[in-house]
N, C-alpha and C positions, 0 to 999 in steps of 0.2 A: 324104627323109632319105638321106644318103650311106651306102652299105653297103660294108663291108670283107669280104674273103674270110673265110668261116667264121662270121660273126656270125649269118646267117640260118639256120644249121643246128643251133642249140642245141636240145637236147631238155630241156624243163623237166619236172621231176618233183616232185610234192608229197609230203611225208611229215609225220609228226606225232611225231617224237622229242621227248621231254620235254614233250609236251602243247602244243607251239607249232606252228602251221601254218607250217612252214618251206618255203622253196622253194630247191631246190638245182639248179644247172645242171649236167647231166651232159655232160662234154666228151669227145669222141674225140681221138685224137692230132692229127688234122687241125684240130681246133677250138681247140687250145691256142695262142691268139694272144699275141703279145708286147704288153704294156701299156707303152707308152713315155711316155705323158703322160695328164693328166686328160681331155683331149678323147676319147682312144680309150676310156678306161674309161667315160666318159659314154655314148658310142655303144653300147657293149656293154650297159650298164644300160638304156638307152632301148629297145633291141631286146628284151631279156628282159622288162622290165616292161610294155612295150606289148602283148606277147603275152598277158599276164595282166591287162592293164588296171589295174595297180597303182601306176603311177608317181605318181599324184596322187589317191588314193582317199579322202582325208580324214583319214588317220592317218599318223603318222610311223612309218617303218620303217628299220631299220639292217641293212645287208648287210656281209659281210666277203668281200673278194676276196683269195684266197690265191695268192701268186706264188712261182715258183721263183727261184733266184739269177739267172737270165737274164731275169727279168720275164715269163716265160711264165705265163699264167693257168692255174692248176691247179684252182681250185674257186671257186664263188661261192655264198654261203649267207646266207639271212636269219637274223639272230640276235636281233632284238628287234622287237616290234610294240607300238606305243604308242597315244597318243590324238591329238587334233587338234593339240596344241601341244607335246608332249613324249613321250619314251620313256625307259625306263631302260636303262642299259648299264653293264656291269662288265667290267673287263679279262679276267676268267675266260671270259666269253662269247665275246669276240673271239679270244683266243689259243688257245682250245680247237680252233678250226678249223685253223690252220696246224700245230699240234702233231699233230693226227690225220691231216692230209693231207700231211705232209712239206714244208710251205712254209717259206720263210725270210724272206718279206716279206708285209705285208698292206696293203691299201687299205681304209679304212672309207668306206662310202657311205651317206648317209641322205637321205631326202627331207624337204622342208618343204612340207606339203600346200597351203599357201596362197601359194606363190610367193616367199617371202622368202628371198633367198640369203645374207643376212648371218648369220654364226654368232652364236648366243646365248651368254651367259656360260656356260651349262651345256655348250654345244658346245665352247667353248674349254677348259673345265675337263676334260672327258672326253678331249679330244685330248691334253692335257698328261699326264693320268694314263696313257693308253694308250702314249704315247711313252716314259714312264719305265718302265712295266711291260715293254714290248718290249725296251728296253735291257737290263733285268735278265735276261730269258730268251733274249736273242740273236735276236729276230725284229724286223726293221726295220718301223716304221710309215712307209710311203712317203708317204701322203696321207690326208686326211679330206675327202671331197667332199660338199658339200651339193648336191642336185639338185632340180630342178623339172621340170615337163613340157617346158619350153622352154630351160632353161639349167643351168649348173653354176658 
């Protein structure tokens, strides 16, 4: 796996706010890398999740990457943990992160445990709902990535 400056120095901390086993990546100033495209975000996610062996653990998970106006990664947080073929997600879960972390943009990342990269109807629906909610509150939804162990 190709490594970019800063990615290998992530400190992963687990917490249990709201009763959910969340994973938040604590970033130092040197680790706040610019996310210019989906490939770079996928590399960050693969590194973080491979440390926890969670990228393909049999259940769907949804993460929110919170970005600054310059696309610098401010925060990465697990916001939903589901089952083998679905998870529930509401705009409130997603936009809580940038509102608390002073982000102006978000990237939604979720895994499909059994390797299918095609978005489901539910994936398309929530993406549209998140886009609309983001427009209303002034936080840009940059992308919604579906990831597997090998691709995005």
